[in-house]
KOLTITI-739787 format. One line per field, with one value per residue (C-alpha): y, z, x negated; chain; residue in three letters. Coordinates in nm, 3 decimals. Layout:
N
c2 = Y, ...
c3 = Z, ...
c1 = X, ...
chain = A, ...
resn = ALA, ...
This chain:
351
c2 = 6.670, 6.556, 6.916, 6.999, 6.692, 6.543, 6.247, 6.156, 6.265, 6.229, 5.930, 5.724, 5.990, 6.008, 5.795, 5.605, 5.772, 5.713, 5.653, 5.830, 5.810, 5.764, 6.064, 6.019, 6.200, 6.248, 6.334, 6.632, 6.586, 6.953, 7.298, 7.451, 7.375, 7.550, 7.879, 7.844, 7.809, 8.116, 8.317, 8.201, 8.296, 8.662, 8.881, 8.993, 9.299, 9.348, 9.621, 9.352, 9.163, 9.040, 8.853, 8.668, 8.407, 8.202, 7.935, 7.670, 7.382, 7.022, 6.765, 6.385, 6.187, 5.817, 5.714, 5.353, 5.238, 5.168, 5.531, 5.686, 5.847, 6.030, 6.388, 6.392, 6.187, 6.143, 6.082, 6.383, 6.719, 7.094, 7.316, 7.691, 7.711, 8.026, 8.107, 8.425, 8.515, 8.779, 8.942, 8.828, 9.151, 9.098, 8.738, 8.784, 9.046, 8.815, 8.529, 8.756, 8.871, 8.511, 8.415, 8.714, 8.630, 8.271, 8.377, 8.610, 8.352, 8.060, 8.274, 8.368, 7.999, 7.975, 7.815, 8.018, 7.738, 7.594, 7.472, 7.604, 7.371, 7.465, 7.165, 7.126, 6.946, 6.580, 6.311, 6.297, 6.651, 6.873, 7.186, 7.297, 7.343, 7.721, 7.735, 7.539, 7.749, 8.075, 7.951, 7.827, 8.156, 8.353, 8.140, 8.170, 8.547, 8.582, 8.380, 8.581, 8.909, 8.806, 8.676, 8.340, 8.031, 7.720, 7.372, 7.203, 6.909, 6.772, 6.635, 6.724, 6.971, 6.926, 6.784, 7.130, 7.348, 7.405, 7.508, 7.633, 7.410, 7.537, 7.265, 7.368, 7.219, 7.113, 7.107, 6.782, 6.875, 6.686, 6.858, 6.882, 7.010, 7.254, 7.572, 7.583, 7.832, 7.688, 7.868, 7.741, 7.833, 7.511, 7.525, 7.866, 7.713, 7.394, 7.588, 7.847, 8.139, 8.484, 8.855, 9.159, 9.329, 9.703, 9.647, 9.483, 9.131, 8.818, 8.696, 8.412, 8.498, 8.328, 8.128, 8.090, 7.822, 7.887, 7.719, 7.830, 7.563, 7.307, 7.061, 7.237, 6.904, 6.816, 7.161, 7.149, 6.797, 6.927, 7.232, 7.020, 6.789, 7.082, 7.246, 6.912, 7.044, 7.345, 7.610, 7.973, 8.214, 8.355, 8.008, 7.821, 7.695, 7.835, 8.133, 8.195, 8.002, 8.167, 7.952, 8.058, 7.985, 8.006, 8.013, 8.377, 8.486, 8.266, 8.540, 8.781, 8.527, 8.488, 8.869, 8.885, 8.596, 8.760, 9.088, 8.897, 8.703, 9.031, 9.134, 8.810, 8.642, 8.278, 8.275, 8.019, 7.972, 7.652, 7.497, 7.507, 7.153, 7.055, 7.179, 7.473, 7.263, 7.024, 7.316, 7.452, 7.106, 7.056, 7.390, 7.296, 6.955, 7.121, 7.349, 7.665, 7.955, 8.191, 8.122, 8.336, 8.230, 8.443, 8.496, 8.753, 8.997, 9.003, 9.045, 9.342, 9.514, 9.432, 9.268, 8.936, 8.759, 8.622, 8.318, 8.224, 7.855, 7.926, 8.225, 8.174, 8.446, 8.778, 8.979, 9.127, 9.365, 9.545, 9.354, 9.621, 9.659, 9.284, 9.224, 9.510, 9.357, 9.009, 9.144, 9.313, 8.988, 8.799, 9.035, 9.048, 8.667, 8.693, 8.563, 8.790, 8.866, 9.156, 9.439, 9.730, 9.538, 9.352, 9.201, 9.232, 8.926, 8.881, 8.965, 9.292, 9.386, 9.328, 9.549
c3 = 3.968, 4.321, 4.433, 4.141, 4.194, 3.851, 4.010, 4.205, 3.968, 3.620, 3.660, 3.394, 3.135, 3.224, 3.111, 3.379, 3.557, 3.431, 3.634, 3.477, 3.669, 3.998, 3.930, 3.877, 3.572, 3.463, 3.103, 3.135, 3.042, 3.094, 3.108, 3.399, 3.695, 3.530, 3.499, 3.866, 3.950, 3.737, 3.929, 4.259, 4.157, 4.249, 4.491, 4.318, 4.391, 4.312, 4.076, 3.866, 3.798, 3.564, 3.450, 3.121, 3.004, 2.685, 2.525, 2.259, 2.493, 2.386, 2.616, 2.622, 2.735, 2.746, 2.499, 2.432, 2.090, 1.980, 2.038, 1.828, 1.509, 1.265, 1.378, 1.565, 1.864, 1.934, 2.231, 2.185, 2.075, 2.111, 2.286, 2.246, 2.621, 2.826, 3.189, 3.342, 3.707, 3.815, 4.097, 4.179, 4.036, 3.711, 3.655, 3.450, 3.222, 3.157, 3.064, 2.830, 2.661, 2.611, 2.456, 2.220, 2.118, 2.054, 1.838, 1.632, 1.567, 1.482, 1.243, 1.056, 0.980, 0.857, 1.166, 1.240, 1.366, 1.707, 2.028, 2.375, 2.672, 3.039, 3.206, 3.578, 3.866, 3.804, 4.072, 4.095, 4.180, 4.431, 4.612, 4.827, 4.711, 4.750, 4.524, 4.257, 4.292, 4.260, 3.956, 3.784, 3.856, 3.688, 3.372, 3.359, 3.412, 3.117, 2.887, 2.994, 2.940, 2.581, 2.532, 2.406, 2.441, 2.588, 2.710, 3.036, 3.047, 3.395, 3.549, 3.243, 3.415, 3.485, 3.824, 3.934, 3.810, 3.579, 3.217, 2.898, 2.598, 2.246, 1.990, 1.626, 1.343, 1.022, 0.668, 0.720, 1.060, 1.287, 1.616, 1.746, 2.089, 2.046, 2.250, 2.626, 2.912, 3.261, 3.591, 3.860, 4.230, 4.323, 4.168, 4.325, 4.660, 4.604, 4.494, 4.771, 4.526, 4.664, 4.588, 4.816, 4.829, 4.859, 5.236, 5.253, 5.317, 5.122, 4.902, 4.656, 4.284, 4.058, 3.766, 3.421, 3.176, 2.810, 2.477, 2.145, 1.904, 2.181, 2.007, 1.713, 1.532, 1.577, 1.474, 1.145, 1.085, 1.131, 0.914, 0.633, 0.631, 0.652, 0.346, 0.171, 0.125, -0.069, 0.170, 0.153, -0.024, 0.294, 0.428, 0.112, 0.118, -0.235, -0.302, -0.668, -0.938, -1.248, -1.563, -1.826, -2.185, -2.310, -2.169, -2.280, -1.999, -1.725, -1.585, -1.583, -1.382, -1.135, -1.089, -1.020, -0.772, -0.591, -0.560, -0.428, -0.177, -0.037, 0.036, 0.226, -0.049, -0.130, -0.507, -0.711, -1.076, -1.262, -1.408, -1.750, -1.843, -1.929, -2.196, -2.085, -2.053, -1.819, -1.613, -1.567, -1.476, -1.223, -1.059, -1.042, -0.892, -0.646, -0.538, -0.603, -0.541, -0.810, -1.125, -1.410, -1.761, -1.865, -2.230, -2.442, -2.420, -2.040, -2.055, -2.295, -2.105, -1.751, -1.666, -1.547, -1.668, -1.354, -1.307, -0.977, -0.911, -0.757, -0.967, -1.309, -1.519, -1.336, -1.608, -1.679, -1.432, -1.378, -1.149, -0.876, -0.873, -0.859, -0.578, -0.377, -0.418, -0.324, -0.018, 0.098, 0.048, 0.240, 0.537, 0.538, 0.503, 0.203, -0.154, -0.446, -0.651, -0.879, -0.879, -0.649, -0.427, -0.129, 0.017, 0.385, 0.600, 0.746, 1.103, 0.980, 0.802, 1.115, 1.319
c1 = -0.430, -0.353, -0.310, -0.080, 0.136, 0.066, -0.112, 0.201, 0.476, 0.325, 0.092, 0.271, 0.189, -0.182, -0.474, -0.663, -0.951, -1.303, -1.617, -1.915, -2.244, -2.061, -1.836, -1.462, -1.320, -0.960, -0.870, -0.640, -0.273, -0.182, -0.342, -0.147, -0.380, -0.673, -0.487, -0.397, -0.766, -0.844, -0.585, -0.728, -1.081, -1.030, -0.835, -0.514, -0.302, 0.066, -0.057, -0.233, 0.089, 0.215, -0.096, -0.049, -0.298, -0.269, -0.484, -0.481, -0.552, -0.601, -0.445, -0.427, -0.125, -0.063, 0.205, 0.293, 0.180, 0.538, 0.638, 0.359, 0.486, 0.258, 0.201, 0.531, 0.414, 0.044, -0.182, -0.407, -0.268, -0.312, -0.058, -0.011, 0.003, 0.053, 0.117, 0.253, 0.199, 0.449, 0.645, 1.001, 1.147, 0.952, 1.062, 1.378, 1.220, 0.925, 1.159, 1.355, 1.032, 0.918, 1.252, 1.242, 0.886, 0.988, 1.281, 1.060, 0.789, 1.019, 1.226, 0.907, 0.860, 1.218, 1.372, 1.684, 1.906, 1.837, 1.993, 1.915, 1.924, 1.887, 1.721, 1.787, 1.619, 1.527, 1.546, 1.168, 1.058, 0.880, 0.995, 1.286, 1.646, 1.613, 1.308, 1.492, 1.808, 1.615, 1.423, 1.737, 1.915, 1.634, 1.655, 2.034, 2.007, 1.769, 1.995, 2.299, 2.113, 2.038, 2.391, 2.263, 2.481, 2.324, 2.396, 2.302, 2.062, 2.127, 1.808, 1.598, 1.366, 0.995, 0.902, 0.783, 1.068, 1.369, 1.320, 1.478, 1.411, 1.465, 1.535, 1.495, 1.701, 1.530, 1.666, 1.859, 2.001, 1.763, 1.673, 1.317, 1.219, 0.931, 0.956, 0.994, 0.984, 0.958, 0.997, 0.762, 0.757, 0.577, 0.229, 0.152, 0.242, 0.042, -0.269, -0.217, -0.208, -0.140, -0.154, -0.169, 0.171, 0.240, 0.274, -0.068, 0.067, -0.019, 0.268, 0.316, 0.335, 0.586, 0.450, 0.604, 0.493, 0.564, 0.489, 0.635, 0.514, 0.468, 0.240, 0.072, 0.040, 0.405, 0.524, 0.335, 0.460, 0.816, 0.744, 0.594, 0.896, 1.137, 0.978, 0.915, 0.562, 0.696, 0.567, 0.681, 0.446, 0.288, 0.208, 0.105, -0.256, -0.298, -0.070, -0.152, -0.337, -0.480, -0.464, -0.721, -0.618, -0.977, -1.328, -1.355, -1.120, -1.268, -1.495, -1.199, -1.000, -1.287, -1.303, -0.929, -0.950, -1.243, -1.048, -0.745, -0.956, -1.092, -0.734, -0.680, -0.478, -0.548, -0.597, -0.786, -0.879, -0.797, -1.109, -0.945, -1.049, -0.691, -0.453, -0.240, 0.077, -0.107, -0.243, 0.109, 0.241, -0.039, 0.040, 0.408, 0.332, 0.094, 0.381, 0.176, 0.421, 0.283, 0.084, -0.044, -0.134, -0.431, -0.522, -0.707, -0.414, -0.433, -0.812, -0.788, -0.504, -0.625, -0.295, -0.151, 0.164, 0.328, 0.548, 0.710, 0.765, 1.104, 1.220, 1.064, 0.895, 0.861, 0.686, 0.343, 0.174, -0.152, -0.387, -0.391, -0.011, 0.040, -0.209, -0.059, 0.286, 0.166, -0.012, 0.310, 0.503, 0.234, 0.249, 0.630, 0.662, 0.897, 0.899, 0.819, 1.132, 1.051, 0.801, 0.872, 1.113, 0.974, 1.294, 1.374, 1.421, 1.770, 1.666, 1.508, 1.830, 2.034, 1.802
chain = A, A, A, A, A, A, A, A, A, A, A, A, A, A, A, A, A, A, A, A, A, A, A, A, A, A, A, A, A, A, A, A, A, A, A, A, A, A, A, A, A, A, A, A, A, A, A, A, A, A, A, A, A, A, A, A, A, A, A, A, A, A, A, A, A, A, A, A, A, A, A, A, A, A, A, A, A, A, A, A, A, A, A, A, A, A, A, A, A, A, A, A, A, A, A, A, A, A, A, A, A, A, A, A, A, A, A, A, A, A, A, A, A, A, A, A, A, A, A, A, A, A, A, A, A, A, A, A, A, A, A, A, A, A, A, A, A, A, A, A, A, A, A, A, A, A, A, A, A, A, A, A, A, A, A, A, A, A, A, A, A, A, A, A, A, A, A, A, A, A, A, A, A, A, A, A, A, A, A, A, A, A, A, A, A, A, A, A, A, A, A, A, A, A, A, A, A, A, A, A, A, A, A, A, A, A, A, A, A, A, A, A, A, A, A, A, A, A, A, A, A, A, A, A, A, A, A, A, A, A, A, A, A, A, A, A, A, A, A, A, A, A, A, A, A, A, A, A, A, A, A, A, A, A, A, A, A, A, A, A, A, A, A, A, A, A, A, A, A, A, A, A, A, A, A, A, A, A, A, A, A, A, A, A, A, A, A, A, A, A, A, A, A, A, A, A, A, A, A, A, A, A, A, A, A, A, A, A, A, A, A, A, A, A, A, A, A, A, A, A, A, A, A, A, A, A, A, A, A, A, A, A, A, A, A, A, A, A, A, A, A, A, A, A, A, A, A, A, A, A, A
resn = TRP, LYS, THR, SER, GLY, HIS, PHE, ASP, PHE, TYR, ALA, GLU, GLY, MET, PHE, ASP, GLN, MET, ASP, VAL, GLU, ASN, GLU, VAL, TYR, GLN, ILE, ARG, PRO, MET, ASN, CYS, PRO, PHE, HIS, CYS, LEU, MET, PHE, LYS, ASP, ASP, ILE, ARG, SER, TYR, ARG, ASP, LEU, PRO, ILE, ARG, TRP, ALA, GLU, LEU, GLY, THR, VAL, TYR, ARG, TYR, GLU, ARG, SER, GLY, THR, LEU, HIS, GLY, LEU, MET, ARG, VAL, ARG, GLY, PHE, THR, GLN, ASP, ASP, ALA, HIS, VAL, PHE, CYS, LEU, PRO, GLU, GLN, LEU, GLN, ASP, GLU, ILE, VAL, ASP, VAL, LEU, LYS, LEU, THR, GLN, GLY, ILE, LEU, SER, ARG, PHE, GLY, PHE, ASN, LYS, TYR, GLU, LEU, MET, LEU, SER, THR, ARG, PRO, ASP, LYS, SER, VAL, GLY, SER, ASP, LYS, ILE, TRP, ASP, ASP, ALA, THR, ALA, ALA, LEU, VAL, GLY, ALA, LEU, ASP, GLU, LEU, GLY, TRP, SER, TYR, GLY, ILE, ASP, GLU, GLY, GLY, GLY, ALA, PHE, TYR, GLY, PRO, LYS, ILE, ASP, LEU, LYS, ILE, LYS, ASP, ALA, ILE, GLY, ARG, THR, TRP, GLN, CYS, SER, THR, VAL, GLN, CYS, ASP, PHE, ASN, LEU, PRO, ASP, ARG, PHE, ASP, LEU, ASP, TYR, ILE, SER, ALA, GLU, GLY, THR, LYS, GLU, ARG, PRO, ILE, MET, LEU, HIS, ARG, ALA, ILE, PHE, GLY, SER, ILE, GLU, ARG, PHE, PHE, GLY, ILE, LEU, THR, GLU, ASN, CYS, ALA, GLY, ASP, PHE, PRO, PHE, TRP, LEU, ALA, PRO, VAL, GLN, MET, ARG, LEU, LEU, PRO, VAL, THR, ASP, ALA, VAL, TYR, ASP, TYR, CYS, LYS, GLU, VAL, ALA, ALA, LYS, ALA, ASN, LYS, LEU, GLY, LEU, ARG, VAL, GLU, VAL, ASP, ARG, GLY, ASN, GLU, ARG, LEU, ALA, LYS, GLN, ILE, ARG, ASN, ALA, GLU, LYS, GLY, ARG, ILE, PRO, VAL, MET, SER, VAL, VAL, GLY, MET, LYS, GLU, LEU, GLU, GLU, GLY, THR, LEU, ALA, VAL, ARG, SER, ARG, LYS, LEU, GLY, ASP, LEU, GLY, SER, PHE, SER, VAL, ASP, ASP, LEU, LEU, THR, GLU, LEU, LYS, GLN, CYS, ASP, GLU, ALA, ALA, VAL, GLU, MET, THR, LYS, MET, GLY, GLU, VAL, PRO, GLN, LYS, GLU, GLU, GLU, LYS, SER, GLU
């Protein structure tokens, strides 16, 4: 942490050191230095670059008790952290790829409205003016290549480099900073990272930091609030609930659920201890996207009568046809509308 600069420039966000059996330990606030050590662990050639490493890394940061807020702001959380080590001529393409990946993933969760901010050098920082100018130019070049509009957050960069922050908007218009891509010329220099160039000389790689969800805990807190707990079909903890009218169809329901589970669908059977009206009401209150009332007719015909929480009755279908349709909706991250038509998402239409 002293080598990386965190000890000098991020001390207020770190917990105090601990003495354990005469050894000094520091709870890690970030994942970046460890990927630097991994890079340094072997001789690297320019042919090896870019190297992309990602991890779900848990970090711990000191936050004052008054700032803590549910899942939104915590002291221990997990980041979808990744670092890219690349050549100067690869930098802009890598930034563009990260931004495209971010857009694709956030849109799958229903976040299509967001703000982009280019955060520049803060007062407390490391590195020369040239390093910062080059890093900022690469980020601007990537945004211009994509044609994305953005604002400027003067002095909002990390102490080791400028960054692009993507702030998503929830259902009531609040903005949340989740995704980030940060250009870093400083950590490779501080950790003395190098690769062998085509000319046989040792050169410094450029390092990119990227996180799409940022804090996993915060992102799912935002997502839960944005959906009001009414998750889309592909994300719902229980995607379909079977409601047996009588004990005589309970085994049939269990067989259907087992077949659905093998396909990767999350289907459960109501215990049937309540009256049918109460079963339906419980499924509605539980925000189950799809339910099916199963009686003797469905058992004899090998069918299911399907009701969507958002769209109402969809009709009666054979078990295999229904599960195939639901699987397609699950993989495409769309809601079921009617049989035979798995709707396209807006971004797929535009492509």
